[in-house]
ZAKE-252588 format. One record per residue (C-alpha): residue in one letter; residue number from 1; x, y, z. Coordinates in steps of 0.5 Angstrom, whole numbers, plus 500, padded with zeros to 3 digits. Layout:
> code;pos;east;north;up
> a;NUM;X;Y;Z;
...
//
This chain:
> code;pos;east;north;up
> m;1;235;100;498;
> k;2;242;099;502;
> h;3;244;095;496;
> r;4;242;101;491;
> g;5;245;106;495;
> v;6;252;102;495;
> f;7;251;102;487;
> l;8;250;109;487;
> s;9;256;110;491;
> i;10;260;106;486;
> v;11;257;110;480;
> d;12;258;116;483;
> f;13;266;114;484;
> k;14;267;112;477;
> k;15;264;119;475;
> r;16;270;122;479;
> i;17;275;118;477;
> p;18;278;122;471;
> f;19;277;128;475;
> y;20;282;125;481;
> v;21;286;123;475;
> k;22;286;131;473;
> l;23;289;132;480;
> m;24;296;128;479;
> k;25;298;133;473;
> l;26;300;126;469;
> r;27;303;131;463;
> v;28;308;134;468;
> v;29;309;127;472;
> f;30;311;124;465;
> l;31;316;129;464;
> l;32;319;128;471;
> q;33;319;120;470;
> v;34;323;121;463;
> t;35;328;124;467;
> a;36;328;119;473;
> i;37;328;113;468;
> c;38;334;116;464;
> a;39;338;117;470;
> i;40;337;109;471;
> l;41;338;107;464;
> a;42;345;112;465;
> h;43;347;108;471;
> d;44;346;101;468;
> l;45;349;103;462;
> l;46;355;106;465;
> a;47;356;100;470;
> r;48;356;095;463;
> n;49;361;099;460;
> g;50;365;098;467;
> s;51;365;106;469;
> l;52;361;104;475;
> d;53;363;098;480;
> i;54;357;095;480;
> n;55;353;089;476;
> r;56;347;090;473;
> g;57;343;086;469;
> w;58;337;088;463;
> a;59;332;085;468;
> d;60;335;089;474;
> t;61;334;095;469;
> f;62;327;093;467;
> s;63;324;092;474;
> t;64;327;098;477;
> i;65;324;102;471;
> m;66;318;099;473;
> i;67;317;100;480;
> t;68;320;107;479;
> l;69;314;109;474;
> v;70;309;106;479;
> a;71;312;109;485;
> g;72;314;116;482;
> t;73;308;117;479;
> l;74;304;116;485;
> s;75;309;120;489;
> a;76;309;126;485;
> g;77;301;126;483;
> g;78;300;125;490;
> a;79;304;132;491;
> n;80;301;135;485;
> s;81;294;133;488;
> i;82;295;137;495;
> n;83;298;143;491;
> m;84;292;143;488;
> w;85;288;142;494;
> f;86;292;149;497;
> d;87;292;153;491;
> a;88;284;152;490;
> d;89;283;159;492;
> i;90;287;162;487;
> d;91;286;157;482;
> k;92;279;160;480;
> l;93;282;167;479;
> m;94;286;164;473;
> s;95;283;161;466;
> r;96;288;157;466;
> t;97;287;153;472;
> q;98;280;155;474;
> k;99;277;149;470;
> r;100;281;145;475;
> p;101;277;139;479;
> i;102;277;143;486;
> p;103;275;150;483;
> s;104;270;147;479;
> g;105;266;144;483;
> h;106;267;137;481;
> l;107;271;134;488;
> s;108;271;137;494;
> p;109;278;139;497;
> n;110;278;134;503;
> n;111;277;129;498;
> a;112;283;132;494;
> l;113;287;133;500;
> f;114;286;126;502;
> f;115;287;123;495;
> g;116;294;127;495;
> m;117;297;124;502;
> t;118;295;117;500;
> l;119;298;117;494;
> s;120;305;121;496;
> f;121;306;116;502;
> f;122;304;110;499;
> g;123;308;112;493;
> s;124;314;114;496;
> s;125;314;108;501;
> l;126;314;104;494;
> f;127;321;105;493;
> f;128;323;101;500;
> i;129;323;095;494;
> l;130;329;099;491;
> h;131;333;103;496;
> w;132;332;107;502;
> k;133;335;113;499;
> a;134;330;113;493;
> v;135;325;113;499;
> f;136;329;119;502;
> w;137;329;123;496;
> s;138;321;121;494;
> f;139;319;123;501;
> f;140;324;130;500;
> s;141;321;132;494;
> v;142;314;131;496;
> f;143;315;135;503;
> f;144;319;140;499;
> y;145;314;142;494;
> v;146;308;142;499;
> f;147;311;145;504;
> v;148;317;150;502;
> y;149;314;151;495;
> t;150;307;151;495;
> i;151;305;153;502;
> w;152;311;158;504;
> l;153;314;161;498;
> k;154;309;162;492;
> r;155;305;167;494;
> r;156;311;170;498;
> t;157;317;171;494;
> p;158;318;172;486;
> q;159;324;167;487;
> n;160;319;162;488;
> i;161;320;158;482;
> v;162;328;158;483;
> i;163;328;155;490;
> g;164;322;151;489;
> g;165;326;148;483;
> v;166;329;143;488;
> a;167;323;139;488;
> g;168;322;138;481;
> a;169;330;137;480;
> t;170;330;130;485;
> p;171;327;125;480;
> p;172;335;123;477;
> l;173;337;122;484;
> i;174;331;118;485;
> g;175;332;114;479;
> w;176;340;114;481;
> a;177;339;112;488;
> a;178;334;106;486;
> c;179;339;102;482;
> s;180;345;104;487;
> s;181;349;099;491;
> i;182;352;105;496;
> d;183;351;103;503;
> s;184;354;110;505;
> l;185;348;112;511;
> n;186;349;119;508;
> p;187;343;120;503;
> f;188;347;125;499;
> d;189;352;120;497;
> l;190;350;117;491;
> g;191;357;114;489;
> s;192;358;118;483;
> p;193;357;126;481;
> i;194;353;125;475;
> p;195;346;124;478;
> w;196;348;131;482;
> m;197;350;134;475;
> l;198;343;132;472;
> f;199;339;135;478;
> l;200;343;141;477;
> l;201;341;141;470;
> i;202;333;140;472;
> f;203;334;146;477;
> l;204;337;151;472;
> w;205;332;149;467;
> t;206;326;150;471;
> p;207;326;159;472;
> p;208;326;160;465;
> h;209;321;155;463;
> f;210;316;157;468;
> w;211;318;165;467;
> a;212;316;164;459;
> l;213;309;161;462;
> a;214;309;167;466;
> l;215;310;171;460;
> y;216;305;167;456;
> r;217;300;168;460;
> s;218;302;175;462;
> g;219;297;178;468;
> e;220;294;171;470;
> y;221;299;171;476;
> g;222;298;178;478;
> k;223;290;177;478;
> a;224;291;172;484;
> n;225;297;176;488;
> v;226;302;170;486;
> p;227;309;174;485;
> m;228;312;172;479;
> l;229;318;175;477;
> n;230;315;178;471;
> e;231;309;181;475;
> v;232;314;184;480;
> k;233;319;186;477;
> g;234;317;186;470;
> p;235;318;183;463;
> k;236;325;186;462;
> r;237;328;184;468;
> t;238;324;177;467;
> v;239;327;176;460;
> n;240;335;178;463;
> e;241;335;173;469;
> s;242;332;167;464;
> k;243;338;168;459;
> v;244;343;168;465;
> y;245;340;161;466;
> c;246;341;159;459;
> v;247;348;161;460;
> l;248;349;156;467;
> l;249;346;151;463;
> l;250;351;151;458;
> l;251;356;151;462;
> i;252;353;144;465;
> g;253;355;141;458;
> s;254;362;143;459;
> v;255;363;139;465;
> p;256;368;134;462;
> c;257;373;140;460;
> f;258;373;143;467;
> w;259;372;136;471;
> p;260;375;131;468;
> e;261;374;126;474;
> s;262;367;126;473;
> g;263;369;121;467;
> l;264;364;124;462;
> p;265;366;123;455;
> l;266;368;130;451;
> l;267;362;128;447;
> w;268;357;130;452;
> a;269;360;137;452;
> f;270;358;138;444;
> l;271;351;135;444;
> s;272;349;139;451;
> g;273;352;145;448;
> g;274;349;144;442;
> l;275;342;143;445;
> s;276;343;148;450;
> i;277;344;153;445;
> w;278;338;151;441;
> y;279;333;152;447;
> a;280;337;159;449;
> k;281;335;162;442;
> s;282;328;161;444;
> v;283;329;165;451;
> w;284;333;170;447;
> d;285;328;171;441;
> i;286;322;173;447;
> d;287;321;180;446;
> p;288;319;183;453;
> f;289;315;189;449;
> e;290;312;184;445;
> e;291;305;186;443;
> l;292;300;181;446;
> n;293;296;177;442;
> s;294;288;178;441;
> q;295;288;173;448;
> g;296;292;177;451;
> r;297;298;172;450;
> m;298;306;173;449;
> p;299;307;169;443;
> k;300;315;168;443;
> a;301;315;167;450;
> a;302;310;161;448;
> q;303;315;158;443;
> s;304;320;158;449;
> f;305;316;155;454;
> f;306;314;149;449;
> r;307;321;149;446;
> s;308;324;148;454;
> l;309;320;142;455;
> y;310;323;138;449;
> y;311;330;141;451;
> l;312;330;138;457;
> g;313;327;131;454;
> w;314;332;131;449;
> m;315;338;133;454;
> h;316;337;127;458;
> v;317;336;122;452;
> a;318;342;125;449;
> f;319;346;124;456;
> v;320;343;116;456;
> f;321;346;116;448;
> v;322;353;117;450;
> c;323;353;112;457;
> f;324;351;107;451;
> i;325;357;108;447;
> p;326;364;105;451;
> p;327;369;110;452;
> e;328;374;107;448;
> w;329;370;108;442;
> l;330;369;115;443;
> g;331;377;116;441;
> p;332;378;124;442;
> l;333;371;125;444;
> g;334;372;121;450;
> p;335;373;122;457;
> i;336;379;127;458;
> t;337;385;124;462;
//
């Protein structure tokens, strides 16, 4: 009978594995990992081009990417699990989230919390293999997402996603720090302004990205008493503020022009500028007074939301492409001297 009980426990656990995986929000984690990996590739390509004073071989790059993939997925997945544990009471009120593992009854809140805490701690600690600054920024991201955004801001202010965006913007800092050799005891000193530019890119991208989702799912956050900007200030104010962030995103591309010391080539200004205009058009196309479809959704906001996902990915890929080309090959599109 004892062996039968153990067997049933194992079978029960196997049935629950898909629900534990759902707690991690792997689709969200995937995009975060893309930004971290692009930061690693950019760092090592710049090192090979002589722009950074560090020796990095392809074996170093590959091992760093592999460890970052595992550690980053675990730490971010753990933070997402804790987020689902805390938000279980409001998740059951929204159609988008009511089928998540806890509100649907497939996992208990305590199990989800323990799972999230274990994953986030173990994942962040794995970065010790690479560099302590990567550990710092990983733990910082988990702490900020869980305590500052989820527990403190999300249900208190319409600027929740603006300030909370700090947590989601850290993967490039983690990736860059993972392959860094800077001995400074200051965790903010990463030896270059480039990872901070990538941080700022994600930070400025976050509000219009999530506000488009909130507009697309108009009314759902209101049912759960989450003060998203569109629920508190209205859709028109939300779209206008999204446009402001789009303008700020456009300025990211002009870094080579107003900050030549960054060493970024002018080519980055053209590529990022073109992509930012392409994304901004989808925000400008949102009609705050658009008639909702049969499902109560705002179609143009949905288009902007999905375009924003491609935009962030392509911006990081474009940056890696820029770093791949030796500066002397770029001619007039190279760094401004």
